[in-house]
C-alpha positions in Angstrom: 0.0 0.0 0.0 1.2 3.5 -0.9 0.5 5.8 2.0 -0.1 8.6 -0.6 -2.9 6.6 -2.2 -6.2 8.1 -1.1 -9.2 6.4 0.5 -11.8 6.3 -2.2 -15.3 7.2 -0.9 -18.2 6.3 -3.2 -21.3 8.4 -2.3 -21.7 11.9 -0.9 -24.7 11.6 1.4 -24.3 12.4 5.1 -22.4 9.1 5.9 -19.9 9.5 3.1 -19.4 13.2 3.9 -18.9 12.4 7.6 -16.4 9.7 6.8 -14.5 11.9 4.4 -14.4 14.7 6.9 -13.1 12.5 9.6 -10.4 11.0 7.4 -9.2 14.4 6.3 -9.3 15.7 9.8 -7.1 12.8 10.9 -4.6 13.2 8.0 -5.7 10.7 5.4 -6.1 11.7 1.8 -9.6 11.2 0.3 -11.0 11.0 -3.3 -14.8 11.3 -3.1 -17.3 10.8 -6.0 -21.0 10.7 -6.3 -23.2 9.6 -9.2 -25.7 12.4 -8.7 -25.1 15.6 -10.6 -26.2 17.8 -7.6 -26.6 17.5 -3.9 -29.7 15.7 -2.5 -32.8 17.9 -2.0 -35.6 17.3 0.4 -35.4 16.8 4.2 -35.4 13.0 4.3 -33.9 12.1 7.7 -34.5 14.7 10.4 -33.5 13.2 13.7 -29.9 13.7 15.0 -29.6 11.8 18.3 -26.6 12.5 20.7 -24.1 10.1 19.2 -24.7 11.6 15.7 -24.3 15.1 17.3 -20.8 13.9 18.5 -19.8 13.3 14.9 -20.9 16.8 13.9 -19.1 18.2 16.9 -15.8 16.5 15.9 -16.1 18.1 12.5 -16.8 21.6 13.9 -20.4 22.0 12.7 -22.5 21.0 15.8 -22.9 24.6 17.0 -24.3 25.7 13.6 -26.5 22.7 13.5 -27.9 23.5 16.9 -28.6 27.1 15.8 -30.6 25.9 12.8 -32.4 22.9 14.4 -35.4 22.5 16.7 -34.9 20.9 20.1 -38.0 18.9 21.1 -38.9 19.0 24.8 -40.5 15.6 25.0 -42.0 12.6 23.4 -45.8 12.6 23.5 -47.9 9.5 22.9 -51.7 9.7 22.3 -54.4 7.1 21.9 -58.0 7.3 20.9 -59.0 8.8 24.2 -56.1 11.2 25.0 -52.5 11.1 26.1 -51.0 7.7 26.9 -47.6 8.9 28.0 -45.3 12.0 28.0 -41.6 11.4 28.3 -39.6 14.4 29.0 -36.2 14.4 27.3 -33.1 14.8 29.5 -30.4 17.0 28.0 -28.1 14.0 27.4 -30.8 12.1 25.4 -32.4 14.9 23.4 -32.2 14.9 19.6 -31.9 17.8 17.2 -34.6 18.0 14.5 -32.8 19.2 11.3 -33.7 18.5 7.7 -31.1 16.2 6.1 -30.2 18.6 3.3 -29.1 21.1 5.9 -27.0 18.4 7.6 -25.5 17.5 4.3 -24.7 21.1 3.5 -22.9 21.5 6.9 -20.9 18.3 6.4 -19.9 19.2 2.9 -18.7 22.6 4.1 -16.5 20.8 6.7 -15.1 18.5 4.0 -14.2 21.5 1.8 -12.7 23.4 4.8 -10.5 20.4 5.5 -9.2 20.4 1.9 -11.5 17.9 0.3 -14.2 18.1 -2.4 -17.0 16.1 -3.9 -16.8 15.1 -7.5 -20.4 15.0 -8.7 -21.9 13.3 -11.7 -19.2 10.6 -11.5 -20.5 7.0 -11.7 -18.6 3.9 -10.5 -18.6 1.1 -13.1 -15.9 -1.3 -11.9 -14.0 -2.3 -8.8 -10.8 -4.5 -8.6 -8.6 -5.0 -5.6 -5.2 -6.5 -4.8 -3.2 -6.9 -1.7 -1.9 -3.3 -1.9 -4.9 -1.3 -2.9 -8.1 -0.8 -4.9 -8.7 0.2 -8.6 -12.0 1.9 -9.2 -13.2 2.7 -12.7 -15.5 5.8 -12.9 -17.2 7.6 -15.7 -18.3 11.2 -15.6 -21.4 12.8 -17.3 -19.4 13.6 -20.4 -18.5 9.9 -20.8 -14.9 10.3 -19.8 -13.5 7.2 -18.2 -10.9 7.3 -15.4 -9.2 4.6 -13.3 -8.7 5.7 -9.7 -6.1 4.0 -7.4 -6.8 4.0 -3.7 -5.5 2.4 -0.6 -9.1 1.5 0.5 -12.6 2.0 -0.9 -15.6 2.8 1.2 -19.2 2.3 -0.1 -21.5 5.1 1.1 -23.7 4.8 -1.9 -27.0 3.9 -0.3 -29.5 1.1 -0.2 -29.0 0.4 -3.9 -25.3 0.3 -3.6 -23.3 -0.1 -6.8 -20.2 -1.1 -4.8 -22.1 -3.8 -3.0 -23.5 -5.2 -6.2 -20.1 -5.1 -8.0 -18.6 -7.0 -5.1 -21.3 -9.6 -5.2 -22.3 -9.1 -1.5 -25.8 -10.4 -0.7 -28.2 -7.9 0.9 -30.3 -10.4 2.9 -33.7 -9.5 4.5 -37.2 -8.7 3.5 -39.5 -5.9 2.6 -41.9 -4.6 5.3 -45.5 -4.9 4.4 -46.7 -1.4 5.3 -46.8 1.6 3.0 -46.4 5.1 4.6 -46.8 8.7 3.6 -44.6 11.7 4.5 -45.7 15.3 4.3 -44.1 18.6 5.3 -45.9 22.0 5.6 -47.3 24.3 8.1 -50.1 23.7 10.7 -52.9 26.1 11.6 -55.6 25.8 14.1 -56.2 25.5 17.8 -53.3 23.1 18.6 -50.7 24.4 16.2 -47.9 25.0 18.7 -45.8 21.9 18.2 -42.9 21.6 20.7 -42.7 17.8 21.1 -42.4 14.7 19.0 -46.0 13.6 19.0 -47.1 10.1 18.2 -50.8 9.3 17.7 -51.4 5.6 18.1 -55.1 5.2 17.2 -57.4 2.5 16.1 -57.6 4.4 12.8 -53.8 4.2 12.3 -50.6 5.9 13.4 -49.5 9.5 12.9 -46.3 11.4 13.7 -46.2 15.2 14.1 -42.6 16.5 14.4 -41.6 20.2 14.6 -39.1 21.5 12.0 -37.2 24.8 11.6 -39.0 27.9 10.3 -42.4 26.9 11.7 -42.8 23.8 9.5 -43.8 20.4 10.6 -43.4 16.8 9.4 -46.4 14.4 9.3 -45.9 10.7 8.7 -48.0 7.6 9.1 -49.2 4.4 7.7 -51.6 4.2 4.7 -54.4 1.8 4.0 -54.2 -0.5 1.0 -55.3 1.3 -2.2 -55.1 4.8 -0.8 -53.7 7.5 -3.1 -51.5 10.2 -1.6 -52.8 13.8 -2.0 -53.1 16.9 0.2 -56.7 16.0 0.8 -55.7 12.5 2.1 -53.2 14.0 4.4 -55.8 16.4 5.8 -58.2 13.5 6.3 -55.7 11.4 8.2 -54.8 14.4 10.3 -58.4 14.9 11.3 -59.0 11.1 11.8 -55.8 10.5 13.9 -54.4 13.8 15.2 -55.6 16.5 17.6 -58.8 18.3 16.8 -58.9 21.6 14.9 -55.7 21.3 12.8 -55.2 22.0 9.2 -52.0 21.2 7.1 -51.1 23.7 4.4 -48.2 25.1 2.3 -47.0 21.5 1.5 -43.4 21.4 0.3 -43.0 17.7 0.5 -45.6 15.0 -0.2 -44.6 11.4 -0.9 -45.0 7.8 -0.1 -42.5 5.1 0.8 -42.0 1.5 1.6 -39.1 0.1 3.6 -37.3 -3.1 4.3 -35.1 -4.7 6.9 -31.9 -5.9 5.3 -28.2 -6.3 6.1 -25.2 -7.0 4.0 -23.7 -10.5 4.5 -20.4 -8.8 5.1 -19.4 -5.2 5.7 -15.8 -5.7 4.7 -14.5 -7.3 1.5 -10.7 -7.1 1.5 -9.9 -3.4 1.0 -13.6 -2.4 0.4 -15.9 -1.5 3.3 -19.6 -0.7 3.5 -21.2 2.0 5.6 -24.7 3.4 6.1 -27.6 2.2 3.9 -25.2 0.3 1.7 -24.6 -2.0 4.7 -28.0 -2.1 6.4 -31.5 -0.7 6.2 -34.6 -0.7 8.3 -37.9 1.3 8.7 -37.2 5.1 8.6 -40.1 5.7 10.9 -37.9 4.8 13.9 -35.7 7.9 13.1 -32.5 5.9 13.6 -31.1 5.3 10.1 -29.0 8.4 9.7 -27.6 8.1 13.2 -26.6 4.5 12.6 -24.8 5.4 9.4 -22.9 8.4 11.0 -21.7 6.1 13.7 -20.5 3.6 11.1 -18.4 6.4 9.7 -17.2 7.3 13.2 -16.2 3.7 14.0 -14.4 3.2 10.7 -12.5 6.5 10.3 -10.0 6.2 13.2 -9.3 2.6 12.4 -8.7 3.3 8.7 -6.6 6.3 9.4 -4.5 4.4 12.0 -3.9 1.6 9.5 -3.2 4.0 6.7 -0.6 5.8 8.8 0.9 2.5 10.0 0.0 3.0 13.7 -2.4 0.0 13.8 -2.4 -3.5 12.4 -4.7 -3.9 9.3 -6.4 -6.7 11.3 -8.1 -4.0 13.4 -10.4 -3.4 10.4 -12.0 -6.9 11.0 -13.6 -5.4 14.1 -15.6 -2.9 12.0 -17.9 -5.6 10.7 -18.3 -7.3 14.1 -19.1 -4.1 16.0 -21.3 -2.3 13.5 -23.2 -5.5 12.7 -24.1 -5.8 16.4 -25.1 -2.1 16.4 -27.2 -2.5 13.3 -29.0 -5.6 14.7 -29.7 -3.7 17.9 -31.1 -0.7 16.1 -33.2 -2.9 13.7 -34.7 -4.7 16.7 -35.4 -1.4 18.5 -36.9 0.2 15.4 -38.9 -2.8 14.3 -40.4 -3.3 17.8 -41.3 0.4 18.1 -42.9 0.6 14.7 -44.9 -2.6 15.1 -46.2 -1.5 18.5 -47.2 1.9 17.0 -49.2 0.3 14.2 -51.0 -2.4 16.2 -54.6 -2.7 15.2 -57.6 -3.6 17.4 -57.8 -5.5 19.6 -54.1 -5.6 20.3 -53.7 -1.8 20.6 -56.1 -2.0 23.7 -53.4 -4.2 25.4 -50.6 -1.8 24.4 -52.2 1.4 25.7 -52.5 0.6 29.4 -49.0 -0.8 29.4 -47.7 2.5 28.1 -49.6 4.5 30.8 -48.1 2.2 33.5 -44.6 2.5 32.1 -44.6 6.3 31.8 -45.1 6.5 35.6 -41.8 4.7 36.2 -38.8 7.1 36.0 -36.4 4.2 35.5 -38.3 2.9 32.5 -38.6 6.3 31.0 -34.8 6.9 31.3 -34.0 3.5 29.9 -36.3 4.1 26.9 -34.9 7.5 26.0 -31.3 6.4 26.5 -31.9 3.5 24.1 -33.3 5.9 21.5 -30.3 8.2 22.1 -27.9 5.4 21.3 -26.3 5.1 24.8 -27.3 1.4 25.1 -25.6 0.2 21.9 -23.0 -2.1 23.2 -20.2 -3.7 21.2 -19.4 -7.4 21.6 -16.0 -8.5 22.7 -13.4 -8.0 20.1 -9.6 -7.6 20.2 -10.3 -3.9 20.8 -12.0 -4.4 24.1 -13.8 -6.6 26.5 -17.3 -5.6 27.8 -17.1 -8.1 30.7 -14.4 -6.1 32.4 -17.0 -3.7 33.7 -20.5 -2.5 33.0 -19.2 0.5 31.0 -17.1 -1.6 28.6 -18.3 -1.7 25.1 -20.7 1.3 25.6 -20.3 4.9 24.6 -18.1 6.8 27.2 -19.9 9.0 29.7 -19.6 12.7 29.2 -17.3 13.1 32.2 -14.7 10.8 30.6 -14.4 12.9 27.4 -11.9 15.8 27.7 -12.8 19.1 26.0 -9.8 18.7 23.7 -8.9 15.3 22.3 -6.5 13.9 19.8 -8.6 12.2 17.1 -5.8 9.5 16.6 -5.4 8.3 20.2 -7.0 6.3 22.9 -7.7 8.2 26.2 -6.8 6.5 29.5 -9.1 8.2 32.0 -8.3 7.5 35.6 -10.5 8.3 38.6 -9.7 8.9 42.2 -9.6 11.6 44.8 -6.0 12.7 44.1 -3.7 13.1 41.1 -0.8 12.2 43.4 0.1 8.7 44.5 0.9 5.4 43.0 -2.3 4.8 41.2 -2.5 7.8 38.8 1.3 7.6 38.5 1.2 4.0 37.3 -1.5 4.9 34.8 0.5 7.9 33.5 3.6 5.8 33.2 1.7 3.1 31.2 0.3 5.8 28.9 3.7 7.3 28.4 5.0 3.9 27.3 2.4 3.9 24.5 2.5 7.6 23.8 2.0 7.1 20.1 -1.5 5.9 20.5 -2.8 6.9 24.0 -3.0 10.0 26.3 -3.7 10.1 30.0 -6.3 12.1 31.8 -7.3 12.1 35.5 -10.8 12.9 36.8 -11.5 13.7 40.4 -14.2 11.3 41.4 -14.7 8.0 43.2 -14.1 5.1 43.3 -10.5 4.8 42.0 -10.5 3.1 38.6 -10.1 3.7 34.9 -11.8 3.9 31.5 -9.8 3.3 28.3 -11.8 5.3 25.7 -11.2 4.7 22.1 -10.8 7.5 19.5 -14.5 7.0 18.5 -15.7 7.6 22.1 -16.5 4.0 23.0 -15.1 2.4 26.2 -12.6 -0.3 25.3 -11.9 -1.4 28.9 -13.1 -0.3 32.3 -11.8 -1.5 35.6 -10.0 -0.9 38.9 -6.3 -0.6 39.8 -5.8 -4.4 39.5 -7.0 -4.4 35.9 -4.5 -1.9 34.5 -2.4 -4.7 32.9 -5.3 -5.3 30.6 -4.8 -1.9 29.2 -1.1 -2.6 28.4 -2.0 -5.9 26.7 -4.7 -4.3 24.5 -2.5 -1.3 23.5 0.3 -3.7 22.6 -2.1 -5.9 20.6 -3.6 -3.2 18.4 -0.1 -2.2 17.2 1.0 -5.8 16.5 1.2 -7.4 13.1 -1.6 -9.8 14.0 -4.2 -9.1 16.7 -4.9 -11.9 19.1 -8.4 -13.2 19.6 -9.9 -11.9 23.0 -10.0 -14.5 25.8 -13.6 -13.8 26.8 -16.9 -14.9 25.5 -19.7 -12.5 24.4 -22.2 -11.5 27.0 -25.8 -10.7 26.3 -26.4 -7.1 25.2 -29.0 -4.7 26.4 -32.0 -4.6 24.1 
């Protein structure tokens, strides 16, 4: 592999842009192409949960996104006879509501600022790889053919991925039976002040009302067989399922969609890797797809950059499939369960509704539910990069107190806790970090009990433990820089669902 060969990124949606931005930020050259002649229009995905916000923060665009977005105060659930539950959103769990074309624009601006660019109207036609790199044949809109040489190739080209097809990777799964509508416009009437994500789970079908910037709202819900989409139909469903006295107008988006639950049989094929919808897809009604794809990019970027720069063994890339497949399965289960419960028909919805009322009275259950939506409960299985069984925190996103304000995007962070910086414990940790200074930094946090978290460059906890477990850190850091990474000596534990 020639270290000057770029990483080729196919697809300039949010996942591809986020990956390109992270690679450039961490010092890897990028060549990015997209078959479309212009940037995607339309809002599409609108929910940015906290882990996706972290990606935007690393690329320096989170503040601007926050200024442009709407911050919902709660999740409201209604049935035929009024409110079933209201779940207030804690600050650490709250999403931003921002149309995808704005997210795309912010991410592309970050890519350009970091020295990259998107080559649009450039279509991939052929992929060949060898032990040292990847050759990608592309054709532009004028018919000019070019062969690109890259160190790696990443497919971010969506659910109908050309890369996946050229590599012969099966996209197993099945289409979901429901057909849904999506509309965006403005509301008028007695209940037009929308500050929450509101879900109407009625015997006449489901309806989502979500606030958007500039006083607009999104409506989405299931459709009956044979229904044709029209402004009149949307108004009829709003009257039948939503709060009384509302009218939808000034429609800027009106469409229907179907969805599927599918996953690529492998997310890595030699020097080619799949992220986002090219790797997995599920119902968009759960509001998780964009977040899952951005986390794919976040997981992959530091590994790819470390391998590209010679800091890490290429074998580290095998963990990408293992970890992100586990995340995709978790999110697909969560989304599938949520959507199926939302669209239950009589008499089953009459069993669901009292359970929701009972659950919303339990603070523990409310917190558990919102943290699952926010992504805090997506746990990675044991890999050579970490062992969840060391402690409850292992394999999960790091808590906010363990993330320093300034971080090196290339390095692990060994975060020790205790009531004093002085003494043998923090000193031993600092000495260990110094011995692996090329890939880890040390930070001490004043809190009890004494212990440590080893936080990966992507913000996930690789290891967590007490003083006696510190040698595990040494073994892991030694392993990730070895020519071959040893298989972990622990078995997978069950994950939160």
